[in-house]
PQR file with spaces between the fields and no chain letter, atoms N, CA, C, O and H, PARSE charges and radii, in Angstrom:
ATOM       1  N    MET     1      27.993   22.297    3.166 -0.4000 1.5000
ATOM       2  CA   MET     1      27.220   21.621    4.338 -0.0000 2.0000
ATOM       3  C    MET     1      27.910   22.274    5.482  0.5500 1.7000
ATOM       4  O    MET     1      29.129   22.442    5.520 -0.5500 1.4000
ATOM       5  N    ASN     2      27.086   22.631    6.403 -0.4000 1.5000
ATOM       6  CA   ASN     2      27.510   23.260    7.761 -0.0000 2.0000
ATOM       7  C    ASN     2      28.152   22.337    8.672  0.5500 1.7000
ATOM       8  O    ASN     2      27.618   21.256    8.922 -0.5500 1.4000
ATOM       9  H    ASN     2      26.096   22.494    6.371  0.4000 1.0000
ATOM      10  N    SER     3      29.354   22.708    9.234 -0.4000 1.5000
ATOM      11  CA   SER     3      30.072   21.747   10.044 -0.0000 2.0000
ATOM      12  C    SER     3      29.750   21.933   11.489  0.5500 1.7000
ATOM      13  O    SER     3      30.409   21.355   12.354 -0.5500 1.4000
ATOM      14  H    SER     3      29.787   23.586    9.031  0.4000 1.0000
ATOM      15  N    ASN     4      28.753   22.725   11.774 -0.4000 1.5000
ATOM      16  CA   ASN     4      28.211   22.946   13.080 -0.0000 2.0000
ATOM      17  C    ASN     4      27.479   21.712   13.447  0.5500 1.7000
ATOM      18  O    ASN     4      26.591   21.328   12.684 -0.5500 1.4000
ATOM      19  H    ASN     4      28.218   23.194   11.072  0.4000 1.0000
ATOM      20  N    PRO     5      27.785   20.944   14.687 -0.5600 1.5000
ATOM      21  CA   PRO     5      27.010   19.815   14.940  0.2800 2.0000
ATOM      22  C    PRO     5      25.422   20.106   15.397  0.5500 1.7000
ATOM      23  O    PRO     5      24.565   19.222   15.395 -0.5500 1.4000
ATOM      24  N    ASN     6      25.215   21.278   15.727 -0.4000 1.5000
ATOM      25  CA   ASN     6      23.849   21.487   16.079 -0.0000 2.0000
ATOM      26  C    ASN     6      23.370   22.811   15.339  0.5500 1.7000
ATOM      27  O    ASN     6      23.207   23.797   16.058 -0.5500 1.4000
ATOM      28  H    ASN     6      25.911   21.996   15.729  0.4000 1.0000
ATOM      29  N    PRO     7      23.143   22.928   14.054 -0.5600 1.5000
ATOM      30  CA   PRO     7      22.881   24.056   13.313  0.2800 2.0000
ATOM      31  C    PRO     7      21.547   24.576   13.542  0.5500 1.7000
ATOM      32  O    PRO     7      20.573   23.860   13.776 -0.5500 1.4000
ATOM      33  N    ILE     8      21.530   25.795   13.469 -0.4000 1.5000
ATOM      34  CA   ILE     8      19.934   26.358   13.542 -0.0000 2.0000
ATOM      35  C    ILE     8      19.420   26.314   12.100  0.5500 1.7000
ATOM      36  O    ILE     8      20.060   26.820   11.178 -0.5500 1.4000
ATOM      37  H    ILE     8      22.321   26.376   13.278  0.4000 1.0000
ATOM      38  N    VAL     9      18.178   25.658   11.924 -0.4000 1.5000
ATOM      39  CA   VAL     9      17.555   25.347   10.937 -0.0000 2.0000
ATOM      40  C    VAL     9      16.452   26.208   10.373  0.5500 1.7000
ATOM      41  O    VAL     9      15.368   26.080   10.944 -0.5500 1.4000
ATOM      42  H    VAL     9      17.659   25.247   12.674  0.4000 1.0000
ATOM      43  N    LEU    10      16.515   27.154    9.255 -0.4000 1.5000
ATOM      44  CA   LEU    10      15.375   27.903    8.696 -0.0000 2.0000
ATOM      45  C    LEU    10      14.807   27.106    7.663  0.5500 1.7000
ATOM      46  O    LEU    10      15.371   26.666    6.662 -0.5500 1.4000
ATOM      47  H    LEU    10      17.394   27.257    8.791  0.4000 1.0000
ATOM      48  N    LYS    11      13.482   26.955    8.066 -0.4000 1.5000
ATOM      49  CA   LYS    11      12.708   26.315    6.919 -0.0000 2.0000
ATOM      50  C    LYS    11      11.949   27.167    6.132  0.5500 1.7000
ATOM      51  O    LYS    11      11.492   28.192    6.640 -0.5500 1.4000
ATOM      52  H    LYS    11      13.023   27.312    8.879  0.4000 1.0000
ATOM      53  N    SER    12      11.745   26.899    4.970 -0.4000 1.5000
ATOM      54  CA   SER    12      11.108   27.924    3.996 -0.0000 2.0000
ATOM      55  C    SER    12      10.241   26.942    3.040  0.5500 1.7000
ATOM      56  O    SER    12      10.691   25.845    2.709 -0.5500 1.4000
ATOM      57  H    SER    12      12.116   26.066    4.558  0.4000 1.0000
ATOM      58  N    PRO    13       9.107   27.356    2.662 -0.5600 1.5000
ATOM      59  CA   PRO    13       8.459   28.472    3.171  0.2800 2.0000
ATOM      60  C    PRO    13       7.451   28.176    4.287  0.5500 1.7000
ATOM      61  O    PRO    13       6.974   27.045    4.382 -0.5500 1.4000
ATOM      62  N    ARG    14       7.149   29.045    5.039 -0.4000 1.5000
ATOM      63  CA   ARG    14       6.168   28.840    6.271 -0.0000 2.0000
ATOM      64  C    ARG    14       5.425   30.179    6.579  0.5500 1.7000
ATOM      65  O    ARG    14       5.917   31.268    6.285 -0.5500 1.4000
ATOM      66  H    ARG    14       7.536   29.964    4.962  0.4000 1.0000
ATOM      67  N    LEU    15       4.406   30.060    7.091 -0.4000 1.5000
ATOM      68  CA   LEU    15       3.556   31.231    7.425 -0.0000 2.0000
ATOM      69  C    LEU    15       4.235   31.756    8.867  0.5500 1.7000
ATOM      70  O    LEU    15       4.661   30.991    9.733 -0.5500 1.4000
ATOM      71  H    LEU    15       4.006   29.175    7.331  0.4000 1.0000
ATOM      72  N    SER    16       4.246   33.021    8.933 -0.4000 1.5000
ATOM      73  CA   SER    16       4.929   33.532   10.051 -0.0000 2.0000
ATOM      74  C    SER    16       3.618   33.728   11.132  0.5500 1.7000
ATOM      75  O    SER    16       2.446   33.829   10.769 -0.5500 1.4000
ATOM      76  H    SER    16       3.900   33.642    8.229  0.4000 1.0000
ATOM      77  N    ASP    17       4.058   33.755   12.432 -0.4000 1.5000
ATOM      78  CA   ASP    17       2.970   34.049   13.593 -0.0000 2.0000
ATOM      79  C    ASP    17       2.809   35.466   13.760  0.5500 1.7000
ATOM      80  O    ASP    17       3.437   36.238   13.035 -0.5500 1.4000
ATOM      81  H    ASP    17       5.010   33.673   12.727  0.4000 1.0000
ATOM      82  N    GLU    18       2.064   35.860   14.607 -0.4000 1.5000
ATOM      83  CA   GLU    18       1.719   37.108   15.066 -0.0000 2.0000
ATOM      84  C    GLU    18       2.948   37.752   15.728  0.5500 1.7000
ATOM      85  O    GLU    18       3.660   37.010   16.406 -0.5500 1.4000
ATOM      86  H    GLU    18       1.554   35.233   15.197  0.4000 1.0000
ATOM      87  N    CYS    19       3.286   39.085   15.605 -0.4000 1.5000
ATOM      88  CA   CYS    19       4.458   39.439   16.347 -0.0000 2.0000
ATOM      89  C    CYS    19       3.828   39.979   17.944  0.5500 1.7000
ATOM      90  O    CYS    19       2.797   40.634   18.094 -0.5500 1.4000
ATOM      91  H    CYS    19       2.708   39.688   15.055  0.4000 1.0000
ATOM      92  N    ILE    20       4.510   39.631   18.752 -0.4000 1.5000
ATOM      93  CA   ILE    20       4.143   40.047   20.121 -0.0000 2.0000
ATOM      94  C    ILE    20       4.926   41.142   20.822  0.5500 1.7000
ATOM      95  O    ILE    20       4.533   41.591   21.899 -0.5500 1.4000
ATOM      96  H    ILE    20       5.348   39.099   18.630  0.4000 1.0000
ATOM      97  N    GLY    21       6.049   41.586   20.217 -0.4000 1.5000
ATOM      98  CA   GLY    21       6.873   42.529   20.683 -0.0000 2.0000
ATOM      99  C    GLY    21       7.784   43.087   19.806  0.5500 1.7000
ATOM     100  O    GLY    21       7.828   42.634   18.662 -0.5500 1.4000
ATOM     101  H    GLY    21       6.368   41.222   19.343  0.4000 1.0000
ATOM     102  N    THR    22       8.686   44.191   20.207 -0.4000 1.5000
ATOM     103  CA   THR    22       9.816   44.612   19.437 -0.0000 2.0000
ATOM     104  C    THR    22      11.002   44.440   20.017  0.5500 1.7000
ATOM     105  O    THR    22      11.090   44.679   21.222 -0.5500 1.4000
ATOM     106  H    THR    22       8.650   44.559   21.137  0.4000 1.0000
ATOM     107  N    VAL    23      12.018   44.044   19.365 -0.4000 1.5000
ATOM     108  CA   VAL    23      13.292   44.108   19.984 -0.0000 2.0000
ATOM     109  C    VAL    23      14.282   44.930   18.818  0.5500 1.7000
ATOM     110  O    VAL    23      14.136   44.922   17.596 -0.5500 1.4000
ATOM     111  H    VAL    23      11.947   43.850   18.387  0.4000 1.0000
ATOM     112  N    ARG    24      15.180   45.531   19.510 -0.4000 1.5000
ATOM     113  CA   ARG    24      16.112   46.465   18.689 -0.0000 2.0000
ATOM     114  C    ARG    24      17.402   45.616   18.653  0.5500 1.7000
ATOM     115  O    ARG    24      18.000   45.232   19.659 -0.5500 1.4000
ATOM     116  H    ARG    24      15.299   45.537   20.503  0.4000 1.0000
ATOM     117  N    LEU    25      17.738   45.383   17.448 -0.4000 1.5000
ATOM     118  CA   LEU    25      19.019   44.715   17.106 -0.0000 2.0000
ATOM     119  C    LEU    25      20.357   45.458   17.207  0.5500 1.7000
ATOM     120  O    LEU    25      20.302   46.659   16.944 -0.5500 1.4000
ATOM     121  H    LEU    25      17.252   45.695   16.631  0.4000 1.0000
ATOM     122  N    THR    26      21.577   44.933   17.553 -0.4000 1.5000
ATOM     123  CA   THR    26      22.591   45.549   17.445 -0.0000 2.0000
ATOM     124  C    THR    26      23.001   45.712   16.075  0.5500 1.7000
ATOM     125  O    THR    26      22.568   44.836   15.327 -0.5500 1.4000
ATOM     126  H    THR    26      21.621   43.957   17.767  0.4000 1.0000
ATOM     127  N    PRO    27      23.844   46.750   15.456 -0.5600 1.5000
ATOM     128  CA   PRO    27      24.226   46.806   14.153  0.2800 2.0000
ATOM     129  C    PRO    27      24.785   45.527   13.508  0.5500 1.7000
ATOM     130  O    PRO    27      24.505   45.192   12.357 -0.5500 1.4000
ATOM     131  N    GLU    28      25.705   44.741   14.441 -0.4000 1.5000
ATOM     132  CA   GLU    28      26.186   43.443   14.018 -0.0000 2.0000
ATOM     133  C    GLU    28      25.031   42.322   13.750  0.5500 1.7000
ATOM     134  O    GLU    28      24.980   41.568   12.778 -0.5500 1.4000
ATOM     135  H    GLU    28      25.932   45.013   15.376  0.4000 1.0000
ATOM     136  N    ALA    29      24.232   42.383   14.702 -0.4000 1.5000
ATOM     137  CA   ALA    29      23.085   41.264   14.690 -0.0000 2.0000
ATOM     138  C    ALA    29      22.249   41.571   13.324  0.5500 1.7000
ATOM     139  O    ALA    29      21.886   40.676   12.561 -0.5500 1.4000
ATOM     140  H    ALA    29      24.273   42.996   15.491  0.4000 1.0000
ATOM     141  N    GLU    30      21.994   42.949   13.119 -0.4000 1.5000
ATOM     142  CA   GLU    30      21.173   43.285   11.862 -0.0000 2.0000
ATOM     143  C    GLU    30      21.932   42.815   10.762  0.5500 1.7000
ATOM     144  O    GLU    30      21.267   42.186    9.939 -0.5500 1.4000
ATOM     145  H    GLU    30      22.289   43.676   13.739  0.4000 1.0000
ATOM     146  N    LYS    31      23.158   42.945   10.514 -0.4000 1.5000
ATOM     147  CA   LYS    31      23.777   42.642    9.394 -0.0000 2.0000
ATOM     148  C    LYS    31      23.650   40.904    9.264  0.5500 1.7000
ATOM     149  O    LYS    31      23.465   40.392    8.160 -0.5500 1.4000
ATOM     150  H    LYS    31      23.699   43.456   11.183  0.4000 1.0000
ATOM     151  N    VAL    32      23.740   40.288   10.196 -0.4000 1.5000
ATOM     152  CA   VAL    32      23.528   38.699   10.192 -0.0000 2.0000
ATOM     153  C    VAL    32      22.205   38.513    9.705  0.5500 1.7000
ATOM     154  O    VAL    32      21.985   37.824    8.708 -0.5500 1.4000
ATOM     155  H    VAL    32      23.890   40.704   11.092  0.4000 1.0000
ATOM     156  N    VAL    33      21.268   39.115   10.382 -0.4000 1.5000
ATOM     157  CA   VAL    33      19.791   38.787    9.814 -0.0000 2.0000
ATOM     158  C    VAL    33      19.687   39.253    8.422  0.5500 1.7000
ATOM     159  O    VAL    33      19.146   38.443    7.669 -0.5500 1.4000
ATOM     160  H    VAL    33      21.447   39.674   11.192  0.4000 1.0000
ATOM     161  N    ARG    34      20.031   40.241    7.954 -0.4000 1.5000
ATOM     162  CA   ARG    34      20.023   40.914    6.673 -0.0000 2.0000
ATOM     163  C    ARG    34      20.495   39.954    5.728  0.5500 1.7000
ATOM     164  O    ARG    34      19.781   39.741    4.748 -0.5500 1.4000
ATOM     165  H    ARG    34      20.471   40.899    8.565  0.4000 1.0000
ATOM     166  N    ARG    35      21.857   39.176    5.883 -0.4000 1.5000
ATOM     167  CA   ARG    35      22.168   38.299    5.285 -0.0000 2.0000
ATOM     168  C    ARG    35      21.628   36.797    5.053  0.5500 1.7000
ATOM     169  O    ARG    35      21.794   36.080    4.067 -0.5500 1.4000
ATOM     170  H    ARG    35      22.437   39.349    6.679  0.4000 1.0000
ATOM     171  N    LEU    36      20.890   36.517    6.324 -0.4000 1.5000
ATOM     172  CA   LEU    36      20.240   35.381    6.189 -0.0000 2.0000
ATOM     173  C    LEU    36      18.847   35.608    5.354  0.5500 1.7000
ATOM     174  O    LEU    36      18.380   34.692    4.678 -0.5500 1.4000
ATOM     175  H    LEU    36      20.755   37.100    7.125  0.4000 1.0000
ATOM     176  N    ARG    37      18.212   36.901    5.448 -0.4000 1.5000
ATOM     177  CA   ARG    37      17.268   37.188    4.654 -0.0000 2.0000
ATOM     178  C    ARG    37      17.533   37.086    3.281  0.5500 1.7000
ATOM     179  O    ARG    37      16.771   36.479    2.528 -0.5500 1.4000
ATOM     180  H    ARG    37      18.592   37.645    5.998  0.4000 1.0000
ATOM     181  N    ALA    38      18.550   37.634    2.906 -0.4000 1.5000
ATOM     182  CA   ALA    38      19.041   37.632    1.410 -0.0000 2.0000
ATOM     183  C    ALA    38      19.193   36.021    0.849  0.5500 1.7000
ATOM     184  O    ALA    38      18.973   35.709   -0.321 -0.5500 1.4000
ATOM     185  H    ALA    38      19.169   38.127    3.518  0.4000 1.0000
ATOM     186  N    LYS    39      19.526   35.259    1.695 -0.4000 1.5000
ATOM     187  CA   LYS    39      19.990   33.799    1.337 -0.0000 2.0000
ATOM     188  C    LYS    39      18.488   33.099    1.496  0.5500 1.7000
ATOM     189  O    LYS    39      18.259   32.291    0.596 -0.5500 1.4000
ATOM     190  H    LYS    39      19.705   35.512    2.646  0.4000 1.0000
ATOM     191  N    THR    40      17.582   33.234    2.328 -0.4000 1.5000
ATOM     192  CA   THR    40      16.465   32.447    2.324 -0.0000 2.0000
ATOM     193  C    THR    40      15.185   32.982    1.876  0.5500 1.7000
ATOM     194  O    THR    40      14.210   32.260    1.667 -0.5500 1.4000
ATOM     195  H    THR    40      17.768   33.890    3.060  0.4000 1.0000
ATOM     196  N    ASN    41      15.187   34.310    1.720 -0.4000 1.5000
ATOM     197  CA   ASN    41      14.003   35.190    1.237 -0.0000 2.0000
ATOM     198  C    ASN    41      12.616   35.105    2.486  0.5500 1.7000
ATOM     199  O    ASN    41      11.430   35.365    2.282 -0.5500 1.4000
ATOM     200  H    ASN    41      15.979   34.897    1.889  0.4000 1.0000
ATOM     201  N    LEU    42      13.136   34.746    3.509 -0.4000 1.5000
ATOM     202  CA   LEU    42      12.194   34.565    4.620 -0.0000 2.0000
ATOM     203  C    LEU    42      12.136   36.082    5.304  0.5500 1.7000
ATOM     204  O    LEU    42      13.086   36.864    5.325 -0.5500 1.4000
ATOM     205  H    LEU    42      14.099   34.534    3.675  0.4000 1.0000
ATOM     206  N    PRO    43      10.919   36.306    5.815 -0.5600 1.5000
ATOM     207  CA   PRO    43      10.712   37.596    6.507  0.2800 2.0000
ATOM     208  C    PRO    43      11.658   37.656    7.848  0.5500 1.7000
ATOM     209  O    PRO    43      11.955   36.677    8.533 -0.5500 1.4000
ATOM     210  N    ILE    44      12.043   38.929    8.063 -0.4000 1.5000
ATOM     211  CA   ILE    44      13.125   38.875    9.122 -0.0000 2.0000
ATOM     212  C    ILE    44      12.530   38.662   10.457  0.5500 1.7000
ATOM     213  O    ILE    44      13.326   38.380   11.353 -0.5500 1.4000
ATOM     214  H    ILE    44      11.801   39.724    7.506  0.4000 1.0000
ATOM     215  N    ARG    45      11.364   38.739   10.735 -0.4000 1.5000
ATOM     216  CA   ARG    45      10.538   38.435   11.801 -0.0000 2.0000
ATOM     217  C    ARG    45      10.767   36.824   12.195  0.5500 1.7000
ATOM     218  O    ARG    45      11.138   36.335   13.262 -0.5500 1.4000
ATOM     219  H    ARG    45      10.717   38.969   10.007  0.4000 1.0000
ATOM     220  N    GLN    46      10.435   36.237   11.029 -0.4000 1.5000
ATOM     221  CA   GLN    46      10.553   34.666   11.040 -0.0000 2.0000
ATOM     222  C    GLN    46      11.817   34.150   11.293  0.5500 1.7000
ATOM     223  O    GLN    46      11.965   33.147   11.990 -0.5500 1.4000
ATOM     224  H    GLN    46      10.134   36.635   10.162  0.4000 1.0000
ATOM     225  N    ILE    47      12.752   34.760   10.777 -0.4000 1.5000
ATOM     226  CA   ILE    47      14.261   34.533   10.751 -0.0000 2.0000
ATOM     227  C    ILE    47      14.548   34.398   12.259  0.5500 1.7000
ATOM     228  O    ILE    47      14.877   33.354   12.823 -0.5500 1.4000
ATOM     229  H    ILE    47      12.632   35.575   10.211  0.4000 1.0000
ATOM     230  N    VAL    48      14.383   35.550   12.803 -0.4000 1.5000
ATOM     231  CA   VAL    48      14.941   36.051   14.262 -0.0000 2.0000
ATOM     232  C    VAL    48      14.027   35.042   15.310  0.5500 1.7000
ATOM     233  O    VAL    48      14.548   34.594   16.332 -0.5500 1.4000
ATOM     234  H    VAL    48      14.115   36.397   12.345  0.4000 1.0000
ATOM     235  N    SER    49      12.920   34.803   15.024 -0.4000 1.5000
ATOM     236  CA   SER    49      11.934   34.003   15.965 -0.0000 2.0000
ATOM     237  C    SER    49      12.372   32.582   15.849  0.5500 1.7000
ATOM     238  O    SER    49      12.389   31.919   16.886 -0.5500 1.4000
ATOM     239  H    SER    49      12.497   35.166   14.194  0.4000 1.0000
ATOM     240  N    GLU    50      12.784   31.938   14.553 -0.4000 1.5000
ATOM     241  CA   GLU    50      13.306   30.630   14.605 -0.0000 2.0000
ATOM     242  C    GLU    50      14.579   30.610   15.377  0.5500 1.7000
ATOM     243  O    GLU    50      14.763   29.675   16.156 -0.5500 1.4000
ATOM     244  H    GLU    50      12.770   32.476   13.710  0.4000 1.0000
ATOM     245  N    ILE    51      15.547   31.616   15.234 -0.4000 1.5000
ATOM     246  CA   ILE    51      16.818   31.438   15.860 -0.0000 2.0000
ATOM     247  C    ILE    51      16.644   31.452   17.393  0.5500 1.7000
ATOM     248  O    ILE    51      17.314   30.713   18.115 -0.5500 1.4000
ATOM     249  H    ILE    51      15.398   32.375   14.601  0.4000 1.0000
ATOM     250  N    ILE    52      15.704   32.333   17.878 -0.4000 1.5000
ATOM     251  CA   ILE    52      15.597   32.271   19.423 -0.0000 2.0000
ATOM     252  C    ILE    52      15.074   31.118   19.749  0.5500 1.7000
ATOM     253  O    ILE    52      15.571   30.566   20.730 -0.5500 1.4000
ATOM     254  H    ILE    52      15.159   32.933   17.292  0.4000 1.0000
ATOM     255  N    VAL    53      13.965   30.447   19.049 -0.4000 1.5000
ATOM     256  CA   VAL    53      13.415   29.346   19.556 -0.0000 2.0000
ATOM     257  C    VAL    53      14.356   28.119   19.461  0.5500 1.7000
ATOM     258  O    VAL    53      14.377   27.274   20.356 -0.5500 1.4000
ATOM     259  H    VAL    53      13.562   30.896   18.251  0.4000 1.0000
ATOM     260  N    GLN    54      15.033   28.051   18.497 -0.4000 1.5000
ATOM     261  CA   GLN    54      15.968   26.816   18.221 -0.0000 2.0000
ATOM     262  C    GLN    54      17.295   27.083   19.032  0.5500 1.7000
ATOM     263  O    GLN    54      18.010   26.124   19.320 -0.5500 1.4000
ATOM     264  H    GLN    54      15.016   28.737   17.770  0.4000 1.0000
ATOM     265  N    ALA    55      17.593   28.186   19.356 -0.4000 1.5000
ATOM     266  CA   ALA    55      18.886   28.230   20.156 -0.0000 2.0000
ATOM     267  C    ALA    55      18.582   28.319   21.723  0.5500 1.7000
ATOM     268  O    ALA    55      19.527   28.414   22.506 -0.5500 1.4000
ATOM     269  H    ALA    55      17.012   28.965   19.122  0.4000 1.0000
ATOM     270  N    GLU    56      17.571   28.294   22.072 -0.4000 1.5000
ATOM     271  CA   GLU    56      17.222   28.184   23.567 -0.0000 2.0000
ATOM     272  C    GLU    56      17.986   26.922   24.282  0.5500 1.7000
ATOM     273  O    GLU    56      18.494   27.101   25.389 -0.5500 1.4000
ATOM     274  H    GLU    56      16.803   28.217   21.437  0.4000 1.0000
ATOM     275  N    ASN    57      18.052   25.784   23.708 -0.4000 1.5000
ATOM     276  CA   ASN    57      18.676   24.668   24.366 -0.0000 2.0000
ATOM     277  C    ASN    57      20.174   24.682   23.975  0.5500 1.7000
ATOM     278  O    ASN    57      20.845   23.680   24.224 -0.5500 1.4000
ATOM     279  H    ASN    57      17.639   25.639   22.809  0.4000 1.0000
ATOM     280  N    LEU    58      20.714   25.713   23.402 -0.4000 1.5000
ATOM     281  CA   LEU    58      21.981   25.863   23.247 -0.0000 2.0000
ATOM     282  C    LEU    58      22.655   26.635   23.927  0.5500 1.7000
ATOM     283  O    LEU    58      23.870   26.764   23.774 -0.5500 1.4000
ATOM     284  H    LEU    58      20.169   26.526   23.200  0.4000 1.0000
ATOM     285  N    ILE    59      21.888   27.331   24.874 -0.4000 1.5000
ATOM     286  CA   ILE    59      22.347   28.394   25.766 -0.0000 2.0000
ATOM     287  C    ILE    59      22.590   27.929   27.056  0.5500 1.7000
ATOM     288  O    ILE    59      21.721   27.306   27.666 -0.5500 1.4000
ATOM     289  H    ILE    59      20.902   27.226   24.998  0.4000 1.0000
ATOM     290  N    ASP    60      23.854   28.205   27.607 -0.4000 1.5000
ATOM     291  CA   ASP    60      24.132   27.836   29.064 -0.0000 2.0000
ATOM     292  C    ASP    60      24.119   29.051   29.849  0.5500 1.7000
ATOM     293  O    ASP    60      24.659   30.050   29.375 -0.5500 1.4000
ATOM     294  H    ASP    60      24.560   28.711   27.112  0.4000 1.0000
ATOM     295  N    ILE    61      23.593   29.094   30.947 -0.4000 1.5000
ATOM     296  CA   ILE    61      23.343   30.135   31.744 -0.0000 2.0000
ATOM     297  C    ILE    61      24.202   30.050   33.129  0.5500 1.7000
ATOM     298  O    ILE    61      24.039   29.103   33.898 -0.5500 1.4000
ATOM     299  H    ILE    61      23.155   28.282   31.333  0.4000 1.0000
ATOM     300  N    GLU    62      25.045   31.010   33.372 -0.4000 1.5000
ATOM     301  CA   GLU    62      25.896   31.014   34.367 -0.0000 2.0000
ATOM     302  C    GLU    62      25.293   31.991   35.436  0.5500 1.7000
ATOM     303  O    GLU    62      25.038   33.146   35.094 -0.5500 1.4000
ATOM     304  H    GLU    62      25.177   31.779   32.747  0.4000 1.0000
ATOM     305  N    VAL    63      25.067   31.585   36.671 -0.4000 1.5000
ATOM     306  CA   VAL    63      24.746   32.474   37.631 -0.0000 2.0000
ATOM     307  C    VAL    63      25.977   33.022   38.546  0.5500 1.7000
ATOM     308  O    VAL    63      26.763   32.179   38.978 -0.5500 1.4000
ATOM     309  H    VAL    63      25.275   30.647   36.948  0.4000 1.0000
ATOM     310  N    SER    64      26.146   34.162   38.809 -0.4000 1.5000
ATOM     311  CA   SER    64      27.274   34.646   39.594 -0.0000 2.0000
ATOM     312  C    SER    64      26.862   35.044   40.980  0.5500 1.7000
ATOM     313  O    SER    64      25.947   35.857   41.110 -0.5500 1.4000
ATOM     314  H    SER    64      25.507   34.847   38.458  0.4000 1.0000
ATOM     315  N    ASP    65      27.372   34.615   41.860 -0.4000 1.5000
ATOM     316  CA   ASP    65      27.063   35.228   43.401 -0.0000 2.0000
ATOM     317  C    ASP    65      27.284   36.701   43.414  0.5500 1.7000
ATOM     318  O    ASP    65      28.288   37.294   43.020 -0.5500 1.4000
ATOM     319  H    ASP    65      28.116   33.955   41.755  0.4000 1.0000
ATOM     320  N    VAL    66      26.131   37.232   43.954 -0.4000 1.5000
ATOM     321  CA   VAL    66      26.409   38.893   44.028 -0.0000 2.0000
ATOM     322  C    VAL    66      26.566   39.079   45.606  0.5500 1.7000
ATOM     323  O    VAL    66      25.650   38.755   46.361 -0.5500 1.4000
ATOM     324  H    VAL    66      25.316   36.750   44.274  0.4000 1.0000
ATOM     325  N    ASP    67      27.544   39.515   45.983 -0.4000 1.5000
ATOM     326  CA   ASP    67      27.880   40.010   47.334 -0.0000 2.0000
ATOM     327  C    ASP    67      26.826   41.152   47.778  0.5500 1.7000
ATOM     328  O    ASP    67      26.710   42.182   47.114 -0.5500 1.4000
ATOM     329  H    ASP    67      28.288   39.778   45.369  0.4000 1.0000
ATOM     330  N    GLU    68      26.075   40.908   48.927 -0.4000 1.5000
ATOM     331  CA   GLU    68      25.168   41.552   49.507 -0.0000 2.0000
ATOM     332  C    GLU    68      25.908   42.515   50.491  0.5500 1.7000
ATOM     333  O    GLU    68      26.691   42.016   51.299 -0.5500 1.4000
ATOM     334  H    GLU    68      26.169   40.071   49.466  0.4000 1.0000
ATOM     335  N    ASP    69      25.703   43.885   50.470 -0.4000 1.5000
ATOM     336  CA   ASP    69      26.442   44.659   51.413 -0.0000 2.0000
ATOM     337  C    ASP    69      25.388   44.781   52.857  0.5500 1.7000
ATOM     338  O    ASP    69      25.769   45.402   53.849 -0.5500 1.4000
ATOM     339  H    ASP    69      25.067   44.290   49.813  0.4000 1.0000
């Protein structure tokens, strides 16, 4: 069982939606996604999409003041 209080949940099986764009992952992120694919047998597109959607509320945005010249 995951000890994370707010885990990202990947549900399987599920039909994936249409792809609307392309994103290039860093090598480290690709390794993570490939491990998740091996564990879940889900399409990579679905894994990445679910992570993005579920993680939105876990992201804090810090706005820094930019000095204007």
